[in-house]
N, C-alpha and C positions, 0 to 999 in steps of 0.2 A: 642289649644283645647277649646271647649265651655263648659259651665256648664252642657249642656245636656249629656256630656260624663259620668257625675257622677250620672245620674238619676237611682235610684233603684226602680222605680215604678213597675218593673216586679218581684220584690223579695218579697215573703211572709215569715215573720219571726215570730215564736212563742217564746215568752220570758216567762219562768217559774219564777214567783216571782215578787211581787209588793212592795218590801221593799224600797231600795234606788237604787240598781244597775239596777233593771228592768226598772223603770220609767226613769232613766238616759239614758239607752240605747235606750228606745223608743223615748225620746226627740231628741237624736242625729240622730237616723235613720230617723226621720221625716224630718230632714233637707235635706235629699236626696230622699225623696218621697217613701220610702219603706212602704209596707203594714204590719202593726204590730198588733199582738194580744198578750196581756199579761194575763196569767192565774195565779190566786192567791188563795191558799187554804183557807185563812181567808175570812169571809163573807163581809168584807169591808176594806178600807184602814186603816192601823194602825196609831193611833195618838200618841202623847207624846214620851216616850222613853228617852234614855240618850242624853246628848248633844254631838255633834260631831264638830270638828274644822278643819279648813283648814289653811295650812302654805305654804308660799313661792310662787315664781313666777309661778311654773307649775300649782298648784291648781288654781291660779288666771287666768291664760291663758285659762284653760279648762272651768272654770265656766263663764268667760266672753264670750268665744266662744259659749257656750250653751245659753247665754242670760239671765243668772239668778244671776250673781254676785251682781247686785244692789239690787235685791229682797232679797237675802240672807242677805245683810247688813241691809236692812230695817227691817228684822225680827230676827236679831241676839240677843243673850241673853244679851249682854253688861255685861257679868259676871265680877265681881270684884275679889278682892283678896280671896284666900282660905287659911284657917288657920288650921294647925295641932294642936290639943289640947290634954291636959292631961285629966285624969279621972274627974277632978273637973271642966273641961271646960276652964281652963286657957290656953292662947296661948303658944305654944312652937316654932312653925315655921310659918312665914308669907310668903306665896307664891304669887308673883305678878301674875296678870291675864294672862300675855303673856306666862308664863310657862305652865299653864294648859289649856288655851283656844285658843292658836294660834293667827293668824291674825284676824280671825273672827270665831265665834262659833254660832251654831244654834241647836235647838232641832231636833233630827232625824225625828220625825213625821212631823215637820214643813217643813223640806227639802223635804221629800217625797210628801207632799201636794203641794208644789210649782210646782214640776215636773208633778204631776198628773193633776193639773189644766191646765197646758200648753199642755197636750197631750190628755185629756179625750175626746175631740170632734173629734179627728182624729185617735185615737187608740182604738181598741176593747179590753176593759177590761172585763174579765170573773172572777168574784169572787166566792168563795165557791166551788172551783173545783181544780183539779190538774191532772197532767199527771199520767196515770195508766201504759201504756205500750208505748214503743217507738221502731219503726223499721226503721232503716236507709236503704234507697234504692238508686239506681243510679239516680232516678228521684225526690226524695224528702224524707221527713221523715213522716212516717205514725204514727199517734198518736191516742191512745184511752184515754179517760178521765174517772175519777171516776164517773162523772155525765153526762156530755155532750156527743154529738155524736162524732164519730170518724172523724178525718180530716187529711189532708196532708198539710205540709208546706215545703218550700224550705230549711229553716234552723231552728234549735232549739237552744236557748241559755239558759243554766241553770244559773239563777240568784237567786236561791232559798235557799241561805244561807248556814250556816255551816253544816247543816244536809240535804243537797241537795238530793232530790229524783232523779233528773236528773242525778247527778253524780253517784249515786248508780246504776241506770239502764244502764249507758253506760260505766263507768270507774271502776265499781266494788264496793264491800261493803265498807261502811264508815270506818270500822276497818283498812283498808289498807291505809287510807289517814289522819285520825284524830290523831294528836299528843297531848296528854293530858299534861298539864303543872302544875299539882299538886295543882290546886286551883279551887274553884268554885266561881261564882259571881251571885248575885241576885239584882234585882232592882224593886221598886214599889213606888207608891205615898203615902205620909204620911202627917199628920198634921205638920204645921210649928210652933212647940212649942218654938223654939228659936228666933222667930221673924227675921229670916234671910231675906235679900233682895239683890238679885243678888250677893250672896256670898255663900261660903260653909265652912263646917267644916269636918275634918277627925280625927278619933280617932282609935288608933291601940293598940291591945294587942297581945301577941305572937300567931301567926297563925290565927288571925282574925281581921277584921276591919269594922268600920261603917263610912260611909260618908253621909252627908246631904247637899243638895244644893237647893237653890231657884234661878230659872233662869228668874225671872221677870214676869212670867205669873200671876197665882193666888197667892196673897200675903199670903194666909192661908195654902199653900201646899208646900211641898218640895219633891224632889226625894231622896229616901233612897237607898243607895248602900251598899250591904253587900258582903264582900270577906272573904273566909276562906280557909286555907290550908287543904288538905285532900288526902287520898288514893282515887283511882277510885271508885265511887259509882255506885250501880245498882239501878235504879229507873225508873218509867214510866214517860216519858216526857210529857204525857197528864194528869197525875194525880197531879193536883195542891195541893190538900190536903196533899199528901205524901211529896211534896217539902216543904210545909210550916212546916211539922213536922221535916224534916231534919234541916231546918234553926233554928227552935225553940230549938232543941237539941244542935246544934253547938254554938248557941249564948246565951244559958242559963248562967246567972250570969255575963254577960258582963257589964262593968261599963259605965260611962258617960250616954248617952241617950239610952243605951241598952234596959231597960224595956219598955220605951215608943215606941221604934221602933218595938219591938216584939208584943206589943199590936196593933200597926198599921198594922203589918203583918197579924194578924188574920182577919182583915176586908178588906184587900187588894183584889181587883178584877182585878188587872193588873200585876200580878207577872210575872217577867222574871227570869228564873233560868236556868243556864247552866254551863258546865265546861269552865274554861279558857283553850282554846285549839287553835291549828292552823291546817290548812289544807295544806298538801303537796302532790301534784299529780305529776305523771311522765310527764304528758302532759296536756295541757289545751283544746285541740281540738281532735276530733275523727270523721272522715267523715264529716257529715253536722251538727255536734253538737259541741258547744263550752261552756266553763265555764267562768263565769264572777263574780267578786267580791268575797264574802265569800265562795261561792261554789267552787271556784278554788284556792283561796289564802287567805283564811280567817284567821284572828287573833282576838280572842274575845275582847281583850283590848290592848291598847297601840301601835298597829301596824298601826295606821292611816288607818284602814280598809275602812272607808267611802271615804276618799280621794283617796285611791288606786282604789276603785270601780268606782268612778266618772271618773278618768283618764282612767281606762280600758274601760269603755263604750265609751268614746270619741275616743280612739284609735281604738277599734273594728269597730265602725261605719265608722270612717274615712278611715280605710283600705278597708272595703267593698266598699266604694265609689270610692277610687282610683283604685280598681280592677274591677270596673264595675259590682260588684256582684259575681265575681268568688271567691267562698268561699275557694278554695284550696290556692290561692295566698293570699287572705286576712287573713285567719286563720294563715298561716305560719308567716306573718308579725306581726300580733297581738301577737302571742306567743313569737316571737323574741324580741319584744319591751317591753312587759309587764313582762315576767318571772323574769328577773333580778331585775327590779324595785320593783316588789311585794316582792321578797325574801328579799331585802334590808330593806323594811319597816317591814317585819315580824321579822327581827332580833332585831328591837327596842322594840318588844313586849315581849321578853323573860322574862323580870323582872317585868312585870305588877303585878303579884300576890305578889311577895316578897316586892314590893314597898308599896302596901297597907297593907299587913299583914306579916311583917318580922317574922321569926320563933321564935326569942328569944328577950328578953328585950335588950340584948346587940346589936342585929341587929337593933332594933327600934331606939336606941340612935345613932347608926352609920348613919342610914338613915337620922335622923333629923339633925345631924351635916352636912352631905353632902348637904342637901337641904337648910340649913341655909347659907352655903357658896355660893351655886349656885344662891340663891335669892339676894345676895348682888349686888350692882350696878356694880362693876368692872367685875363681872362674868356674868351679865345678857345678854350682847351682845354675849359672847362666847356660853352660853347655847342656845340662839336663833339660832345661826349658826349650832350647833350640832343637834338640833331637826329638822331643815329644811333640813339637808343634805340628808336624805333618801327621803324626800318628793319631792326633786327637782332633783333626780338622774335619769333623763330620758330626752332624747332629742325628742321633738315632731316635726314631719314633718308639713309642711304647708298643712293641709287638705283643700279641696275645701269648699268654703263658702256656 
């Protein structure tokens, strides 16, 4: 066969979401000549965000195949050791960088920007808009948008996150798929009052935790991460002021840097707030529509969600190329390869909330003892193998170059 067998120039694909999964799929589809449109509800590409890491040979193979491995290394955080501290700031546990940051770590916004810059001239990006209705037909998917004119595409990929509208339109209400894990997480930019440089601190009280980390960008700023245990809350996801009130109430009286963090929260204009949750769907594809990344198999924290999304994008594009654009064949292969891999990674995320915010002082002491042991030199290699097990539990075909 010649490479022209894999030409997808006849295929028009709409991707909903320009976080990480969407641009990753766009970049992979461009390798085979597909005509790609990405629609994103935000007015522009989001910057900053949490750090994400990659682990093991599978992540490296995919990122190398996408041509971005070297650039990720050039822009990595070079994050150092992270320290669990007591209320007075004294160290309790010293965690080596490889435990928390994998083989290579990069800010989520920087990763998205790398892929956006590599695709922006050949992909149609439509910001400040989103899918309103979706009608799957034998000849294509008819789309109406909140703002733009109606259009038809051969395929639609929902890469629009944990609260995917695409998933709701095709696979049913979010309540059927979102599994709440008894915790909430928030993140925002804050002043670097501790003088941290490429290092982090974690402080826990029963049922709540604060982590501060400087990732080497602005020396005067840190990313503040707040985690707390809770019953399911009812709040407006668009009401930032209400979310700040929830956090202020839940973290009132917190020790260590708590008062400074809450003061920074008042002025924050980049607040991220959401449940720690997972998405479990019965299937990842329906007709001409497929789910990718958090929309199909999301885990808010600890499930290597970015790595799974990148691998999923690589596999989905590769299977479409192998099938010559036949979505029925390609979608079946994508589902078969990714489902078990994604579920395995999700299993590692079940304890993310309790790791940061154990429910009792006794559990906090137990966590500290366990991580003190795992951080010791004899156990470091063992821990590395354990953390890489899920990330490498997939066999990738040789997709066309």
